[in-house]
C-alpha positions as a printed Julia matrix, in Angstrom:
371×3 Matrix{Float64}:
  22.96   -8.34  -23.6
  19.58   -6.83  -24.45
  18.22   -4.47  -21.79
  14.66   -5.24  -22.9
  15.14   -8.71  -21.36
  15.49   -7.11  -17.92
  13.2    -5.31  -15.49
  14.25   -2.3   -13.44
  14.27   -2.73   -9.69
  13.42    0.13   -7.34
  17.17    0.8    -7.09
  18.68    2.95   -9.82
  21.04    0.94  -12.03
  20.02   -2.5   -10.7
  18.16   -4.8   -13.12
  16.84   -8.37  -12.93
  16.1   -10.65  -15.87
  12.48  -11.21  -16.82
  13.05  -14.89  -17.52
  14.7   -17.37  -15.15
  17.35  -19.88  -16.24
  16.16  -23.39  -15.27
  19.37  -24.05  -13.35
  20.85  -20.66  -12.49
  17.65  -18.71  -11.82
  17.22  -15.03  -12.59
  20.18  -12.82  -13.45
  21.05   -9.52  -11.74
  23.04   -6.9   -13.65
  24.36   -3.44  -12.77
  24.2    -0.68  -15.38
  25.2     2.94  -14.93
  26.98    5.86  -16.57
  30.0     7.77  -15.35
  31.98   10.44  -17.21
  29.94    9.79  -20.37
  30.82    6.07  -20.33
  28.32    3.28  -19.73
  29.27    0.37  -17.5
  27.46   -2.98  -17.33
  28.3    -5.98  -15.18
  26.64   -9.32  -14.45
  26.38   -9.53  -10.67
  25.18  -13.12  -10.43
  22.16  -15.42  -10.32
  19.42  -16.0    -7.78
  19.87  -19.8    -7.63
  23.45  -20.38   -8.65
  24.88  -17.63   -6.44
  22.05  -17.45   -3.88
  21.78  -13.79   -4.83
  19.07  -11.66   -3.25
  18.15   -8.1    -4.13
  19.96   -6.87   -1.03
  23.22   -8.7    -1.82
  22.97   -7.67   -5.48
  22.67   -4.06   -4.35
  25.82   -4.46   -2.25
  27.72   -5.96   -5.2
  26.52   -3.17   -7.46
  27.77   -0.54   -5.03
  31.19   -2.22   -4.88
  31.28   -2.26   -8.68
  30.45    1.45   -8.82
  33.06    2.25   -6.19
  35.69    0.45   -8.25
  34.82    2.64  -11.26
  34.34    5.94   -9.52
  37.83    6.84   -8.33
  37.14   10.28   -6.98
  34.05   10.62   -4.85
  32.89   13.6    -2.9
  32.96   13.01    0.81
  29.57   13.38    2.41
  29.45   16.22    4.86
  28.86   14.8     8.3
  26.38   17.02   10.04
  26.05   17.29   13.76
  22.38   17.54   14.73
  21.4    20.72   16.5
  20.65   19.91   20.14
  20.19   21.92   23.29
  23.77   21.12   24.37
  25.57   22.15   21.19
  23.12   24.78   19.96
  25.16   27.85   20.98
  28.4    26.44   19.6
  26.86   25.36   16.29
  25.15   28.71   15.91
  28.36   30.63   16.6
  30.21   28.57   13.98
  27.53   29.15   11.39
  27.18   32.8    12.32
  30.88   33.44   11.83
  31.03   31.55    8.53
  27.97   33.04    6.9
  28.09   36.78    6.33
  24.66   36.71    4.75
  23.3    35.24    7.95
  24.73   38.18    9.88
  22.94   40.59    7.58
  19.65   38.73    7.87
  19.66   38.09   11.61
  21.43   41.19   12.87
  21.72   40.96   16.65
  20.6    37.35   17.07
  20.45   37.68   20.86
  17.27   39.72   20.5
  15.5    36.95   18.57
  13.18   34.38   20.08
  15.28   31.19   20.68
  12.72   28.9    19.05
  12.48   31.12   15.97
  16.25   31.3    15.8
  16.63   27.54   16.09
  14.06   26.95   13.33
  15.84   29.45   11.09
  19.2    27.77   11.55
  17.71   24.34   10.89
  16.29   25.67    7.62
  19.78   26.76    6.59
  21.09   23.25    7.21
  18.13   21.82    5.28
  18.81   24.07    2.28
  22.45   23.0     2.26
  21.41   19.35    2.26
  19.09   19.92   -0.71
  21.82   21.64   -2.73
  23.7    18.37   -3.26
  20.63   16.85   -4.86
  19.84   20.03   -6.78
  23.27   19.63   -8.41
  22.22   16.12   -9.43
  18.99   17.49  -10.89
  21.04   19.77  -13.14
  22.98   16.7   -14.33
  19.69   14.94  -14.97
  18.43   17.92  -16.95
  21.63   17.95  -19.03
  21.19   14.23  -19.69
  17.61   14.72  -20.91
  18.82   17.43  -23.27
  21.8    15.48  -24.62
  19.77   12.28  -25.12
  16.67   14.1   -26.41
  14.54   12.49  -23.69
  11.16   13.76  -22.5
  10.03   13.79  -18.88
   6.69   14.56  -17.21
   6.37   14.85  -13.44
   2.91   15.0   -11.88
   2.51   16.65   -8.48
  -0.73   15.64   -6.83
  -2.07   15.88   -3.29
  -4.59   17.67   -1.14
  -4.52   21.43   -0.71
  -1.55   22.61    1.4
   0.25   19.28    0.95
   3.47   20.98   -0.2
   3.35   20.48   -3.96
   4.25   24.05   -4.9
   7.14   24.3    -2.45
   8.58   21.02   -3.72
   8.38   22.22   -7.32
  10.2    25.44   -6.43
  13.02   23.55   -4.7
  13.34   21.03   -7.54
  13.57   23.7   -10.25
  15.55   26.23   -8.16
  18.82   25.93  -10.1
  17.63   24.33  -13.33
  18.0    25.89  -16.76
  14.58   27.45  -17.32
  14.94   27.03  -21.07
  14.5    23.28  -20.69
  11.73   22.92  -18.14
   8.21   24.25  -17.7
   5.83   24.31  -14.74
   2.21   23.9   -15.81
  -0.64   24.79  -13.45
  -3.88   24.92  -15.41
  -6.91   26.86  -14.2
 -10.55   26.13  -14.86
 -11.22   24.88  -18.4
 -12.71   27.31  -20.88
 -16.03   26.63  -22.57
 -14.15   25.42  -25.65
 -12.0    23.07  -23.56
 -15.09   21.65  -21.84
 -16.28   20.48  -25.24
 -12.94   18.87  -26.13
 -11.48   15.51  -25.17
 -10.68   15.9   -21.47
  -6.94   15.17  -21.82
  -6.5    17.48  -24.81
  -5.7    20.61  -22.81
  -2.97   18.75  -20.94
  -1.42   17.16  -24.03
  -0.75   20.56  -25.61
   1.68   21.25  -22.74
   3.62   17.99  -23.1
   7.43   18.23  -23.4
   9.45   18.09  -26.58
  12.79   16.29  -26.81
  15.22   17.36  -24.08
  12.51   19.01  -21.99
  10.94   18.42  -18.58
   7.39   19.48  -17.7
   6.17   19.6   -14.11
   2.39   19.59  -13.65
   1.22   21.33  -10.47
  -1.97   19.28  -10.39
  -2.73   17.33  -13.52
  -5.35   15.29  -15.33
  -5.95   13.61  -11.96
  -8.17   16.56  -11.06
 -10.84   14.39  -12.63
 -10.12   11.63  -10.12
 -10.48   13.78   -6.99
 -11.46   17.46   -7.17
 -13.93   17.39  -10.05
 -16.25   14.59   -8.85
 -16.32   15.98   -5.29
 -17.33   19.49   -6.38
 -19.6    18.34   -9.19
 -17.36   19.56  -12.03
 -17.83   16.27  -13.9
 -20.54   13.64  -14.15
 -20.28   10.15  -12.66
 -20.0     8.78  -16.18
 -17.11   11.14  -17.04
 -15.36   10.13  -13.82
 -15.7     6.42  -14.59
 -14.53    6.84  -18.19
 -11.42    8.63  -16.94
 -10.67    6.02  -14.29
 -11.01    3.22  -16.83
  -8.96    4.89  -19.58
  -6.13    6.73  -17.8
  -3.94    3.67  -17.16
  -3.86    2.76  -20.85
  -3.23    6.4   -21.76
  -0.19    6.53  -19.47
   1.08    3.14  -20.62
   1.02    4.44  -24.2
   3.01    7.5   -23.15
   5.67    5.37  -21.49
   5.74    2.93  -24.41
   6.51    5.85  -26.72
   9.51    6.91  -24.64
   8.03    9.39  -22.17
   9.54    9.31  -18.68
   6.46    9.67  -16.47
   6.77   10.19  -12.71
   3.66   10.48  -10.54
   4.13   11.98   -7.07
   1.35   12.13   -4.5
   2.06   14.37   -1.5
   0.2    12.89    1.46
  -0.46   15.38    4.25
  -2.27   14.54    7.49
  -5.52   16.23    8.47
  -4.0    17.97   11.5
  -1.04   19.3     9.5
  -3.31   20.55    6.73
  -5.35   22.48    9.3
  -2.2    23.96   10.82
  -1.07   25.16    7.38
  -4.5    26.6     6.61
  -4.5    28.51    9.9
  -1.09   29.92    9.07
  -2.29   31.04    5.64
  -5.28   32.8     7.16
  -3.22   34.63    9.8
  -0.15   35.47    7.7
  -0.68   38.42    5.3
   2.12   37.07    3.08
   0.31   33.75    2.66
  -3.33   34.81    2.56
  -3.33   34.79   -1.24
  -2.85   31.0    -1.08
  -6.12   30.47    0.78
  -9.1    29.86   -1.51
 -12.77   28.96   -1.25
 -11.87   25.36   -2.04
  -9.39   25.37    0.87
 -12.19   26.43    3.21
 -14.06   23.21    2.4
 -11.06   20.86    2.38
 -11.27   19.97    6.07
 -15.06   19.53    6.02
 -14.79   17.32    2.94
 -11.81   15.33    4.25
 -13.65   11.99    4.15
 -14.89   12.59    0.6
 -11.37   13.41   -0.56
 -10.04   10.33    1.25
 -12.53    8.12   -0.57
 -11.52    9.49   -3.98
  -7.84    9.37   -3.09
  -8.15    5.71   -2.12
  -9.85    4.81   -5.4
  -7.36    6.84   -7.44
  -4.33    5.15   -5.9
  -5.92    1.7    -6.07
  -7.07    1.91   -9.68
  -4.49    4.09  -11.45
  -1.12    2.91  -10.15
   0.4     0.64  -12.78
   3.71   -1.03  -13.44
   4.42    1.42  -16.26
   3.35    4.49  -14.27
   3.24    3.8   -10.52
   2.3     6.33   -7.88
   5.05    7.41   -5.49
   3.54    8.41   -2.14
   5.47   11.15   -0.31
   4.42   11.8     3.28
   4.64   15.58    3.45
   4.01   16.67    7.04
   7.76   17.37    7.18
   8.29   19.66    4.18
  12.06   19.28    4.02
  12.03   15.49    4.11
   9.24   15.41    1.54
  11.2    17.65   -0.84
  14.33   15.55   -0.4
  12.47   12.3    -1.11
  10.77   13.8    -4.16
  14.19   14.71   -5.54
  15.47   11.18   -4.91
  12.49    9.63   -6.68
  13.07   11.81   -9.73
  16.82   11.17   -9.77
  16.36    7.4    -9.37
  14.08    7.28  -12.4
  16.94    7.78  -14.88
  20.51    6.47  -15.19
  21.98    9.87  -16.01
  25.64   10.62  -16.6
  27.93   11.77  -13.78
  25.84   10.62  -10.8
  27.53   11.33   -7.48
  27.46    7.9    -5.87
  28.72    9.31   -2.59
  25.21   10.69   -2.01
  22.5     8.6    -0.39
  19.79    7.87   -2.96
  18.02    5.23   -0.86
  14.38    5.89   -0.02
  13.42    6.95    3.48
  10.74    4.34    4.15
   9.02    6.63    6.65
   8.5     9.28    3.95
   8.54    7.45    0.61
   5.6     5.1     1.06
   4.43    2.36   -1.29
   0.88    2.54   -2.62
   0.04   -0.69   -0.82
   1.24    0.68    2.52
  -0.65    3.95    2.03
  -3.87    2.11    1.21
  -3.42   -0.11    4.24
  -2.87    2.94    6.44
  -5.97    4.6     5.01
  -8.05    1.55    5.91
  -6.85    1.84    9.51
  -7.14    5.58   10.09
  -8.85    8.63    8.61
  -5.77   10.83    9.16
  -4.54   10.41    5.57
């Protein structure tokens, strides 16, 4: 069975044949690794077995469950509500000595602040399970000599930096790099535009996370006059082929766009202005972001419409809720590779309210100016 005869679905480990049998239809297979062993199984055919993607996914999960004998039980969390707030807090307060040190006499704290703080603790615990998976992914890249690039794009204050910090929190810093390039030098301005990005590309076994990327030319540069219309058009016409070549040569390329609403961006800007610990984040460009919202929306629309390809699609992450956005970003990254030792007890399915398709985002942008 040649894997090149199959296409990946949006579900990790589930593949469908490119060609259809005249009688049986297309073939679904499951393929995954566990304990350094690879497992492959034919799940059935679209015509012969009346198999749909949904039923194939169910069969794949049963197959995985039959292989994975010991699975971690998911921790069932009770949501914090007004009724159980005091009880849940007392339980957490008694269990977590660090929390005692941080909060001191919690009765003196504002209830809303206290509730938000406790929710953040629960959120961090939820992320840890996926951060463990990211370490497994990193080990897989190293052992298989694979290269991965992750692009983090989005408007100012959309949550890119916070997501990068959570994703890399427990990773081995010898095998990943975060690249955030400043303004190009005079020498770089006279080079091929992509040249200064290529010099930061990963070697075998390495992951590189770009905090803003070559897509500056698709949004920021044309709006602020940092490139000509001709340079913008050349980039928009060439970038898809450039990325397809990268993928064809074995690069794992993941493009994340963090989509923040106009109201939430303003709220975050106001917080940066008023919080001395965050004022360093606020720049001259930020000051114009709200006034230029429509201009950014126009360029965002064109970028998503013209540069999302089968080889390198955009993954839209609605980021008004920072925790959910970070969680979905982790899932997208983890679902991009069939790495060894995946914990199938975790939920890797996309939250359709947060992880939005390009088509849905474009449709939403045609209806409202909020995004």
